[in-house]
Phi, psi and omega in degrees: 000125183281140178280144177251138178269124181278125180255124179249124178281137181292136175276183179295137181293125190280352184250152356279151176294137177295128180269137178295131180279135179297137179277137177272110182245024178291142183232134180226142179257066184293144175252152176293151175301132184300142181273171180288141175247135176270125184301325179298332181265315183227080184286347187244133177239129185228134177206160176270143180294160181218122180248011177294154178229004188302325183297321183296309182292331176290318175300318178301319179300315179300310184295320178293337176273004178082022182231150171279140180287152173299144179303325182292342180278350187261119172243108191299323180298327178286331175294311181297315186282359174292334187254160178258148182230167186275056176279146180295145179287151176299147182279337179204163179282347177298322171249103195289355177209155176269159178237128185229139175224148170204164185227139176225171170288168182254121183300330185257003180207110183296335185278331187265173177229159179246125177255123179252133174243123182235136175243144175224122179278155177289150184255160177222154172280156179304322183290341183264348181281161176293166175299155182241134171249102186249140173243114174279117179252108193244126174282115178242028179288171183300329181292348181267010188285340184289161188295338180269011180241261188302317176302323178287325174301315182297318179291327178297310184290328176294317178297319178297318180301322179297334182274348185283159178271168183292336182265003174281154179239141181231134170240157177230122173250133179239154179209141168217248174290331177235171183237139180205158175270105182284322184223120175291160184307131181211152173255004181274107183298325180296321178295321179297313182296321179296319180294318178297319184296333184269005179292138174216159188260133172189157174086185180266191192235117178247069188291323182298311178296326179296319178301318181298316179294321180297315178296319178299317179296317180295320180293321181296334182246027186300134176256109178294126183081002180253188177265122179236105190217141171263134174245107187258126181245118186196167167265000176079009185274072181279113181236010175224139179078207181291115182232351179290132185301315183293324177295317179295322177299320179296319177300312184291320179299321178290319184288332183295340180297340179284347183097003177269127181257169187225124172252130179255130175242118181262147183221152164086185183226162172093323181221029179298128174260070184299319184296328179285311185294316179294321182293314183283335174295319177298315181292329184275015180056037180230209181220162182235128176230143175257126185258107181254358182195166176296328178294320178293322177299318179295322180296312186284317188248008175240287182298324185246030185298317180299320178296321182291322188265316194258113180274131179251342178208138182243158176049052183275124181235148176240136175224131179235132177246122183269144178269116183294347175293338183237334184238126183268314183215164179203164168213140175272127182272109183087192179064020183300326181266013178239010182291145178235155173290152182304320182288344179289340185298317182270000182267107184289353179272351180277124180288142178217194186279154178250152179242131178266169180303126179079356179296152173235147177229131179233134174231140179239129171249135168264121186239148180250116179303152186300328184278352182278165179289331175081177179278323191268147181288157176292140179276152185290314190269131185305323182293341180265001182265163177296134176291127187284318183264116182223153177295138188277339183052051176056034174079024176277135172266337182192160171240129177257131177236143176231137173242142178204159174243144169290151184309128180083353182282155179254333183252133184278160174248158186236136173238136178237142175221137174256145180249124186281150179295334179298327177297324179288317182291328184262014183301135179240175177303135180300137178217165178058227181299321180298317180299319181293316179300319179294321178298316180294320178298316179296323178300310179298315182293324177297318178295334180274353181079035181294115183289340183283350177281345181060230182269008181293119190245184184294328177294320176298319181295314179300318179293318180297328184290350174083205182229163175072208184089180182286182182304317187291323178290322177293323177297322179302318181296323177294323178293323177298320178294319178298317180297321178298318182288330186264346185283000000 
């Protein structure tokens, strides 16, 4: 009997196994680019100040990873306010910030002009600030396990601990599937560092319950006349318990009445809840920063610690009224999610932005002089057109008003400034600090797809930003180059 050789046909080669691709669950609450306003229709523009910087460092993360950021991730005011400018310091603490204005031509539109409004808060040394009662609220869920999350959180909090004074107190609340008080209030820095060092990631995320425990801990150890603040470190991926953004805002809005403020620190990639973190930080009378590196952590919680912790003015609002004799149209660059109704300006019950020690706030308006053709077409019916003959009000183009409360105050104070028409007539090409601020504004708007920039591109922006400056300004120019290559 002859033997038969069994022939087996090779099947499909099983390697490499397909690897599951990580899902991108990042969420952003992007606003549309603000439209043009006709002064004859809407002469008054009102908004709450914003000192958050999270959008800039998050955009930087995208560009350094070789990707363009989603348009919804870009908030131009946070890009501008990431940097410091040469605004004059306040002359006294009775008025906690200075007000500065200037006007230049517009690099991307020969017909329009750019109006800059700058605020600068008074600064303090660490030894002069009040004692601090801080609660570190740390997300230790499984989603925080990557190297750009919990390990960076630990180095951030350790660096912050090194900056604290001996009379400051720190508590640590941690949360994953459950919530617990890891460290009772202590002034012993070594105990804080040991507790931070033992943090590890596992489980799901119960952020809503964690916020409640953090506020309860802060209230129980409240320092009257001191700094009482929660510093929350998370990727914002709340998937257990209260996770709806509006519900969390309601919790925080109620808790802020106790005098406890909230700073949000965002970390990581893939599941960033930017819209949640930025939103509840605003409601919590605090600020939001995205930490993409140890250097950014040092900037926010080392170099700018007083600004992060110590509030010098609350519910700060800006309102500008344009004179139609000199200004035909305008648009506010950025601040779309900080706009207020005109009547909200005088209402002291309306919550607005807070300014910390040494903080700066910059706002840019692009304005169209009355004699220019403008952006908008002429209307058919005479009654709907701008009235040509108007009182000049001694050559004012606009009046800027600011309202603010001193910390703990119930009644706001008012500052008024008039802007002269000569500033509009004598506007020159932006230079120095103004040029850099305009470059950053154009950078943000370009990333957002702003149609009013026309053909003005990233190469123009890089050139406008000038040369030299500190590390952060030089880094900005590199980011402009990256955006040019990736766009």
